[in-house]
Structures are given as C-alpha cells and as structure tokens.
C-alpha positions as protocol buffer text, in pm:
chain_id: "A"
residue {
  index: 1
  type: MET
  ca { x: -7886 y: 12847 z: 2282 }
}
residue {
  index: 2
  type: SER
  ca { x: -7996 y: 13036 z: 2594 }
}
residue {
  index: 3
  type: TRP
  ca { x: -8358 y: 13047 z: 2711 }
}
residue {
  index: 4
  type: GLN
  ca { x: -8366 y: 13419 z: 2637 }
}
residue {
  index: 5
  type: ALA
  ca { x: -8259 y: 13349 z: 2280 }
}
residue {
  index: 6
  type: TYR
  ca { x: -8554 y: 13110 z: 2241 }
}
residue {
  index: 7
  type: VAL
  ca { x: -8783 y: 13395 z: 2341 }
}
residue {
  index: 8
  type: ASP
  ca { x: -8613 y: 13666 z: 2137 }
}
residue {
  index: 9
  type: ASP
  ca { x: -8537 y: 13468 z: 1822 }
}
residue {
  index: 10
  type: HIS
  ca { x: -8824 y: 13219 z: 1810 }
}
residue {
  index: 11
  type: LEU
  ca { x: -9124 y: 13336 z: 2010 }
}
residue {
  index: 12
  type: MET
  ca { x: -9085 y: 13704 z: 1921 }
}
residue {
  index: 13
  type: CYS
  ca { x: -8993 y: 13631 z: 1560 }
}
residue {
  index: 14
  type: ASP
  ca { x: -9139 y: 13832 z: 1274 }
}
residue {
  index: 15
  type: ILE
  ca { x: -9421 y: 13671 z: 1072 }
}
residue {
  index: 16
  type: ASP
  ca { x: -9549 y: 13868 z: 775 }
}
residue {
  index: 17
  type: GLY
  ca { x: -9441 y: 14187 z: 947 }
}
residue {
  index: 18
  type: ASN
  ca { x: -9611 y: 14100 z: 1275 }
}
residue {
  index: 19
  type: HIS
  ca { x: -9505 y: 13933 z: 1599 }
}
residue {
  index: 20
  type: LEU
  ca { x: -9639 y: 13831 z: 1939 }
}
residue {
  index: 21
  type: ALA
  ca { x: -9724 y: 14108 z: 2184 }
}
residue {
  index: 22
  type: SER
  ca { x: -9522 y: 13928 z: 2452 }
}
residue {
  index: 23
  type: ALA
  ca { x: -9387 y: 13584 z: 2533 }
}
residue {
  index: 24
  type: ALA
  ca { x: -9216 y: 13384 z: 2807 }
}
residue {
  index: 25
  type: ILE
  ca { x: -9081 y: 13046 z: 2910 }
}
residue {
  index: 26
  type: VAL
  ca { x: -9180 y: 12963 z: 3267 }
}
residue {
  index: 27
  type: GLY
  ca { x: -9096 y: 12661 z: 3479 }
}
residue {
  index: 28
  type: HIS
  ca { x: -9375 y: 12442 z: 3614 }
}
residue {
  index: 29
  type: ASP
  ca { x: -9301 y: 12595 z: 3956 }
}
residue {
  index: 30
  type: GLY
  ca { x: -9365 y: 12946 z: 3826 }
}
residue {
  index: 31
  type: SER
  ca { x: -9000 y: 13050 z: 3796 }
}
residue {
  index: 32
  type: VAL
  ca { x: -8930 y: 13266 z: 3492 }
}
residue {
  index: 33
  type: TRP
  ca { x: -8664 y: 13115 z: 3266 }
}
residue {
  index: 34
  type: ALA
  ca { x: -8688 y: 13390 z: 3005 }
}
residue {
  index: 35
  type: GLN
  ca { x: -8937 y: 13652 z: 2891 }
}
residue {
  index: 36
  type: SER
  ca { x: -8988 y: 13945 z: 2660 }
}
residue {
  index: 37
  type: SER
  ca { x: -8946 y: 14285 z: 2820 }
}
residue {
  index: 38
  type: ASN
  ca { x: -9321 y: 14352 z: 2831 }
}
residue {
  index: 39
  type: PHE
  ca { x: -9447 y: 14012 z: 2945 }
}
residue {
  index: 40
  type: PRO
  ca { x: -9705 y: 14075 z: 3221 }
}
residue {
  index: 41
  type: LYS
  ca { x: -9610 y: 14008 z: 3583 }
}
residue {
  index: 42
  type: PHE
  ca { x: -9824 y: 13709 z: 3669 }
}
residue {
  index: 43
  type: LYS
  ca { x: -9921 y: 13579 z: 4010 }
}
residue {
  index: 44
  type: PRO
  ca { x: -9798 y: 13241 z: 4143 }
}
residue {
  index: 45
  type: GLU
  ca { x: -10155 y: 13120 z: 4190 }
}
residue {
  index: 46
  type: GLU
  ca { x: -10226 y: 13186 z: 3822 }
}
residue {
  index: 47
  type: ILE
  ca { x: -9950 y: 12943 z: 3719 }
}
residue {
  index: 48
  type: THR
  ca { x: -10080 y: 12693 z: 3974 }
}
residue {
  index: 49
  type: ALA
  ca { x: -10427 y: 12714 z: 3816 }
}
residue {
  index: 50
  type: ILE
  ca { x: -10281 y: 12667 z: 3467 }
}
residue {
  index: 51
  type: MET
  ca { x: -10083 y: 12363 z: 3580 }
}
residue {
  index: 52
  type: LYS
  ca { x: -10396 y: 12218 z: 3738 }
}
residue {
  index: 53
  type: ASP
  ca { x: -10581 y: 12251 z: 3407 }
}
residue {
  index: 54
  type: PHE
  ca { x: -10304 y: 12061 z: 3232 }
}
residue {
  index: 55
  type: ASP
  ca { x: -10338 y: 11786 z: 3492 }
}
residue {
  index: 56
  type: GLU
  ca { x: -10718 y: 11801 z: 3495 }
}
residue {
  index: 57
  type: PRO
  ca { x: -10831 y: 11944 z: 3158 }
}
residue {
  index: 58
  type: GLY
  ca { x: -11139 y: 12161 z: 3184 }
}
residue {
  index: 59
  type: THR
  ca { x: -11084 y: 12310 z: 3530 }
}
residue {
  index: 60
  type: LEU
  ca { x: -11022 y: 12657 z: 3384 }
}
residue {
  index: 61
  type: ALA
  ca { x: -11333 y: 12656 z: 3165 }
}
residue {
  index: 62
  type: PRO
  ca { x: -11573 y: 12792 z: 3430 }
}
residue {
  index: 63
  type: THR
  ca { x: -11342 y: 13064 z: 3562 }
}
residue {
  index: 64
  type: GLY
  ca { x: -11128 y: 13147 z: 3259 }
}
residue {
  index: 65
  type: LEU
  ca { x: -10749 y: 13167 z: 3234 }
}
residue {
  index: 66
  type: HIS
  ca { x: -10604 y: 13453 z: 3436 }
}
residue {
  index: 67
  type: LEU
  ca { x: -10265 y: 13606 z: 3367 }
}
residue {
  index: 68
  type: ALA
  ca { x: -10151 y: 13918 z: 3555 }
}
residue {
  index: 69
  type: GLY
  ca { x: -10516 y: 13976 z: 3644 }
}
residue {
  index: 70
  type: THR
  ca { x: -10634 y: 13965 z: 3282 }
}
residue {
  index: 71
  type: LYS
  ca { x: -10907 y: 13709 z: 3219 }
}
residue {
  index: 72
  type: TYR
  ca { x: -10906 y: 13505 z: 2899 }
}
residue {
  index: 73
  type: MET
  ca { x: -11198 y: 13289 z: 2793 }
}
residue {
  index: 74
  type: VAL
  ca { x: -11067 y: 12937 z: 2749 }
}
residue {
  index: 75
  type: ILE
  ca { x: -11135 y: 12801 z: 2402 }
}
residue {
  index: 76
  type: GLN
  ca { x: -11062 y: 12467 z: 2241 }
}
residue {
  index: 77
  type: GLY
  ca { x: -10711 y: 12343 z: 2317 }
}
residue {
  index: 78
  type: GLU
  ca { x: -10541 y: 12008 z: 2352 }
}
residue {
  index: 79
  type: GLY
  ca { x: -10600 y: 11844 z: 2687 }
}
residue {
  index: 80
  type: GLY
  ca { x: -10280 y: 11814 z: 2888 }
}
residue {
  index: 81
  type: ALA
  ca { x: -10071 y: 11980 z: 2616 }
}
residue {
  index: 82
  type: VAL
  ca { x: -10207 y: 12318 z: 2501 }
}
residue {
  index: 83
  type: ILE
  ca { x: -10437 y: 12578 z: 2656 }
}
residue {
  index: 84
  type: ARG
  ca { x: -10573 y: 12858 z: 2438 }
}
residue {
  index: 85
  type: GLY
  ca { x: -10745 y: 13171 z: 2563 }
}
residue {
  index: 86
  type: LYS
  ca { x: -10928 y: 13457 z: 2394 }
}
residue {
  index: 87
  type: LYS
  ca { x: -10996 y: 13816 z: 2500 }
}
residue {
  index: 88
  type: GLY
  ca { x: -11140 y: 14058 z: 2249 }
}
residue {
  index: 89
  type: SER
  ca { x: -10922 y: 14068 z: 1938 }
}
residue {
  index: 90
  type: GLY
  ca { x: -10628 y: 13907 z: 2118 }
}
residue {
  index: 91
  type: GLY
  ca { x: -10552 y: 13600 z: 2320 }
}
residue {
  index: 92
  type: VAL
  ca { x: -10295 y: 13367 z: 2469 }
}
residue {
  index: 93
  type: THR
  ca { x: -10154 y: 13024 z: 2393 }
}
residue {
  index: 94
  type: VAL
  ca { x: -9978 y: 12810 z: 2654 }
}
residue {
  index: 95
  type: LYS
  ca { x: -9784 y: 12499 z: 2555 }
}
residue {
  index: 96
  type: LYS
  ca { x: -9667 y: 12255 z: 2820 }
}
residue {
  index: 97
  type: THR
  ca { x: -9329 y: 12079 z: 2785 }
}
residue {
  index: 98
  type: GLY
  ca { x: -9163 y: 11835 z: 3020 }
}
residue {
  index: 99
  type: GLN
  ca { x: -9049 y: 12104 z: 3262 }
}
residue {
  index: 100
  type: ALA
  ca { x: -9170 y: 12436 z: 3126 }
}
residue {
  index: 101
  type: LEU
  ca { x: -9467 y: 12636 z: 3000 }
}
residue {
  index: 102
  type: VAL
  ca { x: -9428 y: 12832 z: 2678 }
}
residue {
  index: 103
  type: PHE
  ca { x: -9647 y: 13144 z: 2670 }
}
residue {
  index: 104
  type: GLY
  ca { x: -9743 y: 13357 z: 2374 }
}
residue {
  index: 105
  type: ILE
  ca { x: -9976 y: 13658 z: 2396 }
}
residue {
  index: 106
  type: TYR
  ca { x: -10103 y: 13815 z: 2075 }
}
residue {
  index: 107
  type: GLU
  ca { x: -10305 y: 14109 z: 1950 }
}
residue {
  index: 108
  type: GLU
  ca { x: -10431 y: 14192 z: 1603 }
}
residue {
  index: 109
  type: PRO
  ca { x: -10315 y: 14190 z: 1331 }
}
residue {
  index: 110
  type: LEU
  ca { x: -10146 y: 13863 z: 1441 }
}
residue {
  index: 111
  type: THR
  ca { x: -10400 y: 13583 z: 1412 }
}
residue {
  index: 112
  type: PRO
  ca { x: -10479 y: 13310 z: 1666 }
}
residue {
  index: 113
  type: GLY
  ca { x: -10347 y: 13051 z: 1423 }
}
residue {
  index: 114
  type: GLN
  ca { x: -10014 y: 13231 z: 1390 }
}
residue {
  index: 115
  type: CYS
  ca { x: -9979 y: 13255 z: 1767 }
}
residue {
  index: 116
  type: ASN
  ca { x: -10058 y: 12885 z: 1803 }
}
residue {
  index: 117
  type: MET
  ca { x: -9801 y: 12796 z: 1540 }
}
residue {
  index: 118
  type: ILE
  ca { x: -9523 y: 13002 z: 1702 }
}
residue {
  index: 119
  type: VAL
  ca { x: -9581 y: 12878 z: 2056 }
}
residue {
  index: 120
  type: GLU
  ca { x: -9658 y: 12516 z: 1980 }
}
residue {
  index: 121
  type: ARG
  ca { x: -9374 y: 12479 z: 1733 }
}
residue {
  index: 122
  type: LEU
  ca { x: -9118 y: 12588 z: 1993 }
}
residue {
  index: 123
  type: GLY
  ca { x: -9285 y: 12374 z: 2258 }
}
residue {
  index: 124
  type: ASP
  ca { x: -9270 y: 12067 z: 2037 }
}
residue {
  index: 125
  type: TYR
  ca { x: -8904 y: 12138 z: 1961 }
}
residue {
  index: 126
  type: LEU
  ca { x: -8817 y: 12164 z: 2331 }
}
residue {
  index: 127
  type: ILE
  ca { x: -9001 y: 11839 z: 2401 }
}
residue {
  index: 128
  type: ASP
  ca { x: -8807 y: 11668 z: 2122 }
}
residue {
  index: 129
  type: GLN
  ca { x: -8483 y: 11802 z: 2266 }
}
residue {
  index: 130
  type: GLU
  ca { x: -8575 y: 11677 z: 2614 }
}
residue {
  index: 131
  type: CYS
  ca { x: -8534 y: 12028 z: 2752 }
}
residue {
  index: 132
  type: VAL
  ca { x: -8412 y: 12059 z: 3107 }
}
residue {
  index: 133
  type: ASP
  ca { x: -8407 y: 12332 z: 3369 }
}
residue {
  index: 134
  type: PRO
  ca { x: -8034 y: 12422 z: 3391 }
}
residue {
  index: 135
  type: THR
  ca { x: -8037 y: 12451 z: 3769 }
}
residue {
  index: 136
  type: ARG
  ca { x: -8213 y: 12119 z: 3814 }
}
residue {
  index: 137
  type: PHE
  ca { x: -7977 y: 11959 z: 3563 }
}
residue {
  index: 138
  type: VAL
  ca { x: -7672 y: 12069 z: 3763 }
}
residue {
  index: 139
  type: LEU
  ca { x: -7816 y: 11943 z: 4091 }
}
residue {
  index: 140
  type: GLU
  ca { x: -7919 y: 11606 z: 3948 }
}
residue {
  index: 141
  type: ALA
  ca { x: -7600 y: 11554 z: 3749 }
}
residue {
  index: 142
  type: THR
  ca { x: -7362 y: 11638 z: 4033 }
}
residue {
  index: 143
  type: SER
  ca { x: -7559 y: 11431 z: 4281 }
}
residue {
  index: 144
  type: GLU
  ca { x: -7519 y: 11130 z: 4052 }
}
residue {
  index: 145
  type: VAL
  ca { x: -7146 y: 11181 z: 4011 }
}
residue {
  index: 146
  type: PHE
  ca { x: -7084 y: 11298 z: 4370 }
}
residue {
  index: 147
  type: PRO
  ca { x: -7344 y: 11128 z: 4595 }
}
residue {
  index: 148
  type: MET
  ca { x: -7420 y: 11325 z: 4908 }
}
residue {
  index: 149
  type: ASP
  ca { x: -7290 y: 11051 z: 5138 }
}
residue {
  index: 150
  type: LYS
  ca { x: -6951 y: 11060 z: 4963 }
}
residue {
  index: 151
  type: ARG
  ca { x: -6941 y: 11438 z: 4970 }
}
residue {
  index: 152
  type: SER
  ca { x: -7022 y: 11440 z: 5340 }
}
residue {
  index: 153
  type: GLU
  ca { x: -6753 y: 11182 z: 5406 }
}
residue {
  index: 154
  type: MET
  ca { x: -6495 y: 11383 z: 5215 }
}
residue {
  index: 155
  type: SER
  ca { x: -6608 y: 11706 z: 5387 }
}
residue {
  index: 156
  type: ASN
  ca { x: -6562 y: 11548 z: 5729 }
}
residue {
  index: 157
  type: LYS
  ca { x: -6205 y: 11476 z: 5633 }
}
residue {
  index: 158
  type: GLY
  ca { x: -6148 y: 11839 z: 5550 }
}
residue {
  index: 159
  type: ASN
  ca { x: -6169 y: 11796 z: 5172 }
}
residue {
  index: 160
  type: ASN
  ca { x: -6444 y: 11997 z: 5003 }
}
residue {
  index: 161
  type: LEU
  ca { x: -6337 y: 11936 z: 4644 }
}
residue {
  index: 162
  type: GLY
  ca { x: -6670 y: 11775 z: 4557 }
}
residue {
  index: 163
  type: LEU
  ca { x: -6864 y: 12080 z: 4666 }
}
residue {
  index: 164
  type: ALA
  ca { x: -6612 y: 12310 z: 4500 }
}
residue {
  index: 165
  type: CYS
  ca { x: -6670 y: 12131 z: 4170 }
}
residue {
  index: 166
  type: ASP
  ca { x: -7039 y: 12231 z: 4162 }
}
residue {
  index: 167
  type: PRO
  ca { x: -6991 y: 12583 z: 4023 }
}
residue {
  index: 168
  type: VAL
  ca { x: -6743 y: 12445 z: 3773 }
}
residue {
  index: 169
  type: PHE
  ca { x: -7005 y: 12206 z: 3637 }
}
residue {
  index: 170
  type: GLU
  ca { x: -7261 y: 12485 z: 3627 }
}
residue {
  index: 171
  type: SER
  ca { x: -7029 y: 12707 z: 3426 }
}
residue {
  index: 172
  type: LEU
  ca { x: -6967 y: 12426 z: 3180 }
}
residue {
  index: 173
  type: ILE
  ca { x: -7331 y: 12340 z: 3131 }
}
residue {
  index: 174
  type: SER
  ca { x: -7377 y: 12517 z: 2798 }
}
residue {
  index: 175
  type: VAL
  ca { x: -7080 y: 12326 z: 2661 }
}
residue {
  index: 176
  type: VAL
  ca { x: -7135 y: 11984 z: 2814 }
}
residue {
  index: 177
  type: VAL
  ca { x: -7512 y: 11940 z: 2795 }
}
residue {
  index: 178
  type: ASP
  ca { x: -7623 y: 11723 z: 2509 }
}
residue {
  index: 179
  type: PRO
  ca { x: -8000 y: 11660 z: 2521 }
}
residue {
  index: 180
  type: LYS
  ca { x: -7949 y: 11327 z: 2345 }
}
residue {
  index: 181
  type: ILE
  ca { x: -7723 y: 11191 z: 2617 }
}
residue {
  index: 182
  type: GLU
  ca { x: -7913 y: 10968 z: 2856 }
}
residue {
  index: 183
  type: LYS
  ca { x: -7950 y: 11082 z: 3215 }
}
residue {
  index: 184
  type: SER
  ca { x: -7729 y: 10803 z: 3347 }
}
residue {
  index: 185
  type: ARG
  ca { x: -7436 y: 10934 z: 3143 }
}
residue {
  index: 186
  type: ARG
  ca { x: -7461 y: 11301 z: 3246 }
}
residue {
  index: 187
  type: LEU
  ca { x: -7119 y: 11439 z: 3323 }
}
residue {
  index: 188
  type: GLN
  ca { x: -7005 y: 11104 z: 3467 }
}
residue {
  index: 189
  type: ARG
  ca { x: -6695 y: 11076 z: 3252 }
}
residue {
  index: 190
  type: LEU
  ca { x: -6589 y: 11430 z: 3344 }
}
residue {
  index: 191
  type: GLY
  ca { x: -6674 y: 11374 z: 3709 }
}
residue {
  index: 192
  type: ARG
  ca { x: -6488 y: 11047 z: 3737 }
}
residue {
  index: 193
  type: LEU
  ca { x: -6184 y: 11200 z: 3574 }
}
residue {
  index: 194
  type: ALA
  ca { x: -6187 y: 11496 z: 3817 }
}
residue {
  index: 195
  type: TRP
  ca { x: -6221 y: 11280 z: 4124 }
}
residue {
  index: 196
  type: SER
  ca { x: -5985 y: 11004 z: 4024 }
}
residue {
  index: 197
  type: SER
  ca { x: -5708 y: 11246 z: 3926 }
}
residue {
  index: 198
  type: LYS
  ca { x: -5749 y: 11500 z: 4210 }
}
residue {
  index: 199
  type: VAL
  ca { x: -5880 y: 11297 z: 4501 }
}
residue {
  index: 200
  type: GLY
  ca { x: -5775 y: 10944 z: 4422 }
}
residue {
  index: 201
  type: LEU
  ca { x: -6133 y: 10823 z: 4475 }
}
residue {
  index: 202
  type: ARG
  ca { x: -6220 y: 10498 z: 4302 }
}
residue {
  index: 203
  type: MET
  ca { x: -6561 y: 10519 z: 4137 }
}
C-alpha cells in the first residue's frame, strides 16, 4: 500500500459520517510522504519543534504546538509517542513512529477521541510493520548488497552495473519489501544473483 493510500483510506476514513479535516504522514526530517489535499503548508522549524518535544516531552507546553502558523494549546499526550493539541472546537493529534510523524487535524463534529483513535491506530500499525522511508530503504539496501568500495572499484574498470541496478531496485520496492524480513536480508538474494550472473563477482 502506498503512503498516499494510508492517508486517503485510513486517516481520511469516514467515521459515523464524519472524517478528519486534514491529515499527513511526514518524515522526521520534515519531508512530506503523503498528505490530504488541504493539509496546511507547515514550516520546517515547526516540525523541528515537534520532534524536540518528542525527544524532550514538555518543551512545547509553554509555547504551544504551531502548524502552518496556527497555534494549538498542548494538552495531555503520551511522552515521546503522542502529542495532542487543542484550538477552539478543533485540534490536532501527532503520533510518532520509527521514521515518520502521523498528523490528524479535526474540527467538530469529529471528537478529539475519534481523531486520537484514527491517528494513533495507524501509527501503531506502522510501528508494528516496521515502516521504512522508501528512499532510505533503497539506499541502505543497495549499500549492503553493493558496498561503495566495490562499486567504485567496478566503476574504475569501466563497469557501472552496480550503479545502474539502483533504479531497478527502487522500481521493485513495492514488490520486494517485506517489513518482516530482517535488515540483514534485504534484497541480498536478488543482489547476489544479479552480480554473480552478470558480473561474475563472488560475494
């Protein structure tokens, strides 16, 4: 399932005829993985402040949680895991996973409890599935199979097959990735087969 599908089908799902006002999945570095069409355009420093509160719970309490310039009063959350904010009849819930932040913004008639349930349920699921940033996964996986020193050595000999394989692995990621496979096993069988058959390199 794509990140956009998680937003469209899970975060923006219908509950008793209501749904979140907007939602997004954002990397810890502030990169947007997926978002609803009306999710507010936040500032990088706002994500930095949110990440700091996850690392040091309570740092947002004096200043509030800011998102796209909107200030939310921080209310009881779960230190290091969930931040909840309130503004008038609406609010925001932010759930931290291993590599992402799951955002849900709500307005009445959706209740705070319903927003919390939607956001935290998806966040818990992604944690259980050991969710990964696709780009980071490709870089880590290919570097394990094709170490940079070997790729440099092959490149110096006029053979760039290792580098050429990178986009192939990226295109296969939705098929190959299995969250239950340990990191040490990522793509290694496929990589060894490609190199041993095409390059004659002994792994």
